[in-house]
C-alpha positions as CSV (number, residue, x, y, z in Angstrom):
1,X,-124.5,1.0,12.3
2,X,-128.2,1.3,11.8
3,X,-127.9,-0.9,8.7
4,X,-126.3,-3.6,10.7
5,X,-128.9,-3.4,13.5
6,X,-131.8,-3.5,11.1
7,X,-130.4,-6.4,9.0
8,X,-128.8,-8.4,11.8
9,X,-130.6,-11.6,11.1
10,X,-129.9,-11.5,7.3
11,X,-126.2,-10.7,7.9
12,X,-125.9,-13.5,10.5
13,X,-127.6,-16.1,8.1
14,X,-125.4,-15.0,5.2
15,X,-122.2,-15.2,7.3
16,X,-123.2,-18.6,8.7
17,X,-124.0,-20.0,5.3
18,X,-120.8,-18.7,3.8
19,X,-118.6,-20.3,6.6
20,X,-120.5,-23.6,6.3
21,X,-120.1,-23.4,2.5
22,X,-116.3,-22.8,2.8
23,X,-115.9,-25.6,5.4
24,X,-117.8,-28.0,3.2
25,X,-115.9,-27.2,0.1
26,X,-112.3,-27.0,1.5
27,X,-112.3,-29.4,4.5
28,X,-115.3,-31.7,4.9
29,X,-116.0,-32.6,1.2
30,X,-112.5,-33.6,0.3
31,X,-112.2,-35.7,3.5
32,X,-115.5,-37.6,2.7
33,X,-114.7,-38.1,-1.0
34,X,-111.3,-39.5,-0.1
35,X,-112.9,-42.1,2.2
36,X,-114.1,-45.0,0.1
37,X,-116.4,-46.3,2.8
38,X,-118.4,-43.1,3.0
39,X,-122.2,-43.3,3.2
40,X,-123.8,-42.5,-0.2
41,X,-126.5,-40.4,1.4
42,X,-123.8,-38.2,3.1
43,X,-122.1,-37.8,-0.2
44,X,-125.4,-36.8,-1.8
45,X,-126.0,-34.2,0.9
46,X,-122.6,-32.6,0.8
47,X,-122.9,-32.6,-3.0
48,X,-126.1,-30.5,-3.0
49,X,-125.2,-28.4,0.1
50,X,-123.3,-25.8,-1.9
51,X,-126.4,-25.1,-4.1
52,X,-128.7,-24.9,-1.1
53,X,-126.4,-22.4,0.7
54,X,-125.5,-20.5,-2.4
55,X,-129.2,-19.9,-3.1
56,X,-129.8,-18.6,0.4
57,X,-126.7,-16.4,0.2
58,X,-127.7,-15.0,-3.2
59,X,-131.3,-14.4,-2.3
60,X,-130.5,-12.6,1.0
61,X,-127.8,-10.4,-0.6
62,X,-130.2,-9.4,-3.3
63,X,-132.8,-8.5,-0.7
64,X,-130.2,-6.6,1.4
65,X,-129.1,-4.5,-1.7
66,X,-132.4,-3.8,-3.3
67,X,-134.5,-3.4,-0.1
68,X,-132.4,-0.4,0.9
69,X,-132.0,1.0,-2.7
70,X,-135.7,0.8,-3.7
71,X,-137.3,1.6,-0.3
72,X,-140.6,3.3,-1.0
73,X,-140.2,3.0,-4.8
74,X,-141.3,-0.6,-5.2
75,X,-143.5,-3.0,-3.3
76,X,-141.6,-5.4,-1.1
77,X,-143.4,-8.3,-2.7
78,X,-142.0,-7.2,-6.1
79,X,-138.5,-7.2,-4.6
80,X,-139.0,-10.7,-3.3
81,X,-140.4,-11.9,-6.6
82,X,-137.3,-10.4,-8.4
83,X,-135.0,-12.1,-5.9
84,X,-136.6,-15.5,-6.6
85,X,-136.4,-14.9,-10.4
86,X,-132.7,-13.7,-10.3
87,X,-131.6,-16.5,-7.9
88,X,-133.2,-19.3,-10.0
89,X,-131.9,-17.8,-13.2
90,X,-128.4,-17.7,-11.8
91,X,-128.6,-21.3,-10.6
92,X,-129.9,-22.6,-13.9
93,X,-127.3,-20.5,-15.8
94,X,-124.5,-21.9,-13.6
95,X,-125.7,-25.5,-14.2
96,X,-125.9,-24.9,-18.0
97,X,-122.5,-23.3,-18.0
98,X,-121.0,-26.3,-16.2
99,X,-122.7,-28.6,-18.7
100,X,-121.4,-26.7,-21.7
101,X,-117.9,-25.8,-20.6
102,X,-116.9,-28.7,-18.4
103,X,-119.0,-31.5,-19.7
104,X,-120.4,-32.1,-16.2
105,X,-123.9,-33.4,-16.4
106,X,-126.9,-31.2,-15.6
107,X,-127.8,-32.0,-12.1
108,X,-131.5,-31.6,-11.3
109,X,-130.9,-32.2,-7.6
110,X,-128.7,-29.0,-7.5
111,X,-131.7,-27.1,-8.9
112,X,-134.0,-28.7,-6.4
113,X,-131.6,-27.8,-3.5
114,X,-131.6,-24.2,-4.7
115,X,-135.4,-24.1,-4.7
116,X,-135.5,-25.5,-1.2
117,X,-133.0,-22.7,-0.2
118,X,-135.3,-20.1,-1.8
119,X,-138.3,-21.5,0.0
120,X,-136.4,-21.3,3.3
121,X,-135.7,-17.6,2.6
122,X,-139.3,-16.9,1.7
123,X,-140.4,-18.5,5.0
124,X,-138.2,-15.9,6.7
125,X,-140.4,-13.2,5.2
126,X,-143.7,-14.9,5.9
127,X,-144.6,-12.4,8.6
128,X,-143.6,-9.3,6.6
129,X,-145.5,-10.1,3.4
130,X,-148.8,-11.9,3.0
131,X,-148.3,-14.0,-0.1
132,X,-151.9,-14.9,-0.5
133,X,-153.2,-11.4,-1.2
């Protein structure tokens, strides 16, 4: 119970992102793609939304796991730095995997959306860690 109280905000953000991700993938996105008169900006936004939300979910789950496992062993800034590296590596790997296995083009905007998601997560920790030291 103490884990949930301490990490309430992270768990809430992860859950919200997960439900928005599922809604976007299973309900909203197919409806928009089937409508031929859809706004191209809306199509772009719902196209990059999974990467934005996926980066937030991945980053925060990494922090949840390693913040508790490595408490006192590593500096929190190092945990944040590793979360950024692992999240970006995963996103780039997934884009390359799609390019190689499915022949889907490498989408720079997906990478950019993931970077924006990581920046959002880093802003959540702005009070906990001074990045300019």
